[in-house]
C-alpha positions, -999 to +999 in steps of 0.1 A: +000+000-001+027+023+012+045+020-027+008+028-044+001+056-022+034+073-025+034+064-065+006+089-064+024+119-043+054+111-073+027+111-099+014+144-088+045+161-097+054+138-129+029+123-148+052+096-158+066+085-122+062+052-111+081+053-081+080+071-042+109+102-038+139+087-028+167+107-008+197+096+003+229+114+022+257+120-006+284+128+020+287+159+041+256+182+038+248+171+005+215+151+000+206+133-033+172+131-044+155+115-071+115+116-082+105+098-113+131+109-140+142+142-120+170+140-100+196+164-082+223+165-055+210+197-033+234+212-005+220+215+028+228+244+054+244+235+085+228+235+120+218+269+130+243+276+159+231+308+182+257+321+210+245+337+238+268+361+256+259+372+293+223+359+298+212+371+329+196+349+355+183+370+387+186+334+409+199+299+401+183+270+412+200+243+431+209+211+408+179+190+416+150+176+400+143+155+371+171+153+348+150+169+317+147+198+342+173+198+368+180+230+381+177+261+358+169+257+324+191+278+300+168+300+284+181+293+250+176+257+248+144+260+266+112+247+254+076+245+271+083+236+305+118+221+302+149+221+284+155+207+247+177+176+246+209+176+226+209+214+217+237+227+243+273+226+235+280+217+268+317+229+268+306+265+258+289+271+294+306+296+314+286+309+341+300+346+361+295+366+387+289+397+364+288+409+325+318+407+309+350+382+301+367+398+328+344+387+351+348+360+380+340+327+365+325+302+389+339+265+386+319+233+374+313+210+396+325+230+427+302+263+425+276+250+400+266+218+380+253+212+346+234+186+330+250+185+296+225+169+278+195+185+287+210+222+293+198+228+331+224+240+355+223+247+392+240+260+424+259+236+443+254+234+483+289+245+494+299+264+464+305+299+457+268+310+444+243+327+470+207+314+468+202+353+459+231+358+432+226+372+401+248+352+379+256+354+338+257+328+314+276+324+282+270+295+259+262+281+220+234+260+213+221+245+179+186+253+167+163+224+151+153+233+113+129+216+089+142+218+049+120+210+020+131+197-009+106+212-035+099+209-073+098+242-086+077+260-112+105+252-137+104+215-129+133+214-112+141+204-078+153+229-051+160+230-017+138+255+005+151+263+043+128+264+069+130+288+101+153+272+127+134+267+161+143+252+193+118+226+197+089+228+168+105+237+137+079+233+107+085+227+069+085+262+051+061+278+033+061+275-006+062+297-033+032+293-061+040+267-085+062+242-060+056+209-047+070+196-016+088+165-022+106+157+011+120+172+041+153+174+057+149+176+095+185+191+115+178+180+152+203+203+165+239+199+168+249+174+140+280+168+121+265+157+087+235+146+069+223+112+080+196+089+067+178+094+097+174+134+089+160+125+054+118+124+051+104+117+016+071+124+014+051+088+010+017+101+018-003+133+015-020+129+045-032+100+071-052+069+050-085+073+064-099+036+066-131+027+050-158+025+066-173-011+064-206-028+080-221-010+112-204+019+119-182+017+155-206+043+170-238+028+162-224-004+181-203+011+207-221+046+215-256+043+209-269+066+233-247+094+226-256+090+190-289+091+198-285+123+219-265+140+192-288+131+165-324+144+185-306+175+202-311+161+237-279+177+257-249+158+259-228+155+287-186+150+272-160+145+297-127+144+289-104+128+313-067+128+313-031+137+322-011+168+312-022+163+276-058+167+283-051+194+312-033+211+289-023+246+305+002+256+277-023+258+246-050+280+240-082+266+252-095+264+217-068+245+211-070+218+234-079+185+216-112+181+234-124+217+226-114+208+192-130+177+189-161+191+205-159+221+178-160+196+150-186+171+166-209+203+170-204+210+132-213+172+122-245+174+144-254+212+145-286+201+164-265+190+191-266+204+228-229+194+236-213+204+266-171+194+271-160+193+302-123+184+313-108+170+344-067+166+334-042+162+363-005+169+348+020+140+356-007+115+368-023+082+358-057+063+360-044+045+393-030+081+408-069+094+404-084+061+417-061+065+448-071+099+459-089+098+488-123+115+495-122+153+492-093+157+473-093+182+445-087+149+424-107+120+438-117+100+411-154+096+425-162+130+428-145+146+401-151+118+373-182+095+383-203+121+402-202+145+371-221+115+353-215+121+320-229+105+291-197+100+275-159+097+290-131+103+265-099+091+285-061+103+276-034+089+296-001+088+282+013+087+319-006+052+318+023+041+292+045+024+319+016-005+322+016-037+308-009-058+289-021-078+322-019-040+343-042-029+316-065-056+316-069-052+355-068-012+358-091-003+330-116-037+337-124-017+371-130+016+353-152+001+330-174-014+359-173+018+376-185+036+343-215+011+336-225+015+372-230+055+362-245+045+329-220+063+306-201+053+277-165+055+270-138+060+240-103+052+250-077+074+233-045+058+222-016+080+233+007+098+212+044+093+206+064+106+233+107+108+231+119+084+207+142+071+238+113+070+260+097+043+239+128+024+230+131+040+195+161+045+175+150+067+150+116+085+135+113+068+107+096+034+095+078+036+129+043+025+118+038+002+149+037+014+183+062-009+204+045+005+240+028-031+255+005-005+267-011+006+237-013-031+225-030-038+257-057-008+249-063-025+215-070-058+232-092-046+264-110-024+242-119-052+214-125-080+241-147-052+264-167-037+231-151-003+245-147+023+217-113+031+205-104+060+191-064+050+179-045+082+177-014+066+179-017+051+146-019+087+132+014+098+150+031+065+140+026+077+104+037+113+105+072+104+092+056+091+061+042+125+057+078+141+058+076+151+097+093+137+123+070+135+149+091+148+175+087+185+162+048+183+173+061+183+211+064+216+225+084+203+255+107+178+235+093+151+256+052+144+257+033+176+252+019+180+215+011+212+198-020+225+183-012+200+151-008+172+176-038+179+195-053+180+160-044+143+154-068+132+187-095+149+173-093+130+139-088+100+157-121+107+177-142+120+144-133+087+128-155+074+152-182+098+143-179+101+103-206+089+092-224+113+114-258+129+100-258+166+095 
């Protein structure tokens, strides 16, 4: 299927093309590209290196905390809520007590410590930096970038440079008459192009599956669908972790709000109330263990709302194996049945590759996490609706996008494009809805 679809992509550019675009590293910063009978060797600019001089920090935190947010994040390498891994040139950091090269330099390992990969630095107990001391940091770091190989209006292949960004670079806008053939991803510090940085475009969009037989919402969400069709009030609860709480995006960009807006468009006669309950950094188990009276007590904040439909999103449950999914989610299902709520389980997005055991962001259609496999089995065996967003994240590479470029914190917080993938997966369940 991939080869056929990719051939269609090339065919949109070359009427005679029968193969997908091909991109390969040609040594140094050169990339060899072929699409149909047109080919070229193009030169890519190296990563953009930024030099920061005498950056002011009013106070330096102690060198404590998780590795991805240890001490104080350097401002240049800071993404949403934490630092970006592998952006900093560790040997370039100099911390002084005043601006200027003549000022006193503090001693690494004695006065302060650096997390070299994640770019966080903090003062050490017994060192020369008081808790209220202003310090000045000088350092270098690399920005990320997505460049695009395009078929220009003159039918030649050319390279268009993207705008550098510390965490979420986007492909460049194209001129009229240009067609994107593939993207070149510069993930930060790199000495030369490598195959894992090349992303020929094999699909123009996620291949929506055909609807065969009784639609999922007819079989698994009959009460919700009946209310949507009749115009009766429908209470939907989005229940999850920081991705659902989503304090880092505008309200309307959250996955649940994108979903609600599209559901209202699909069913204009419906009266939809979207409720949200999200707890950053927590799991379904954490909710269920909270005591009565807690601001996050499961019985009071989830079950007591008695929604018609609950949509759950918990990437923080991803440490569960299949057995844990069956046990934990089985208990939740019993609770939901007691309050008469229908349930949609959202499979999670992809997180940092090294957190998922992935070595690259290409050829990753299959989600390797036992948790995701467990969710699919649980949903199938218990007749629970599943919105399989993981499938959509796993195919982004086919559209020329390293999925991590949609993560605002470079770990697991999707931007608005990533949130849209959740809404897309949910709307797949309601694709045959009546207008």
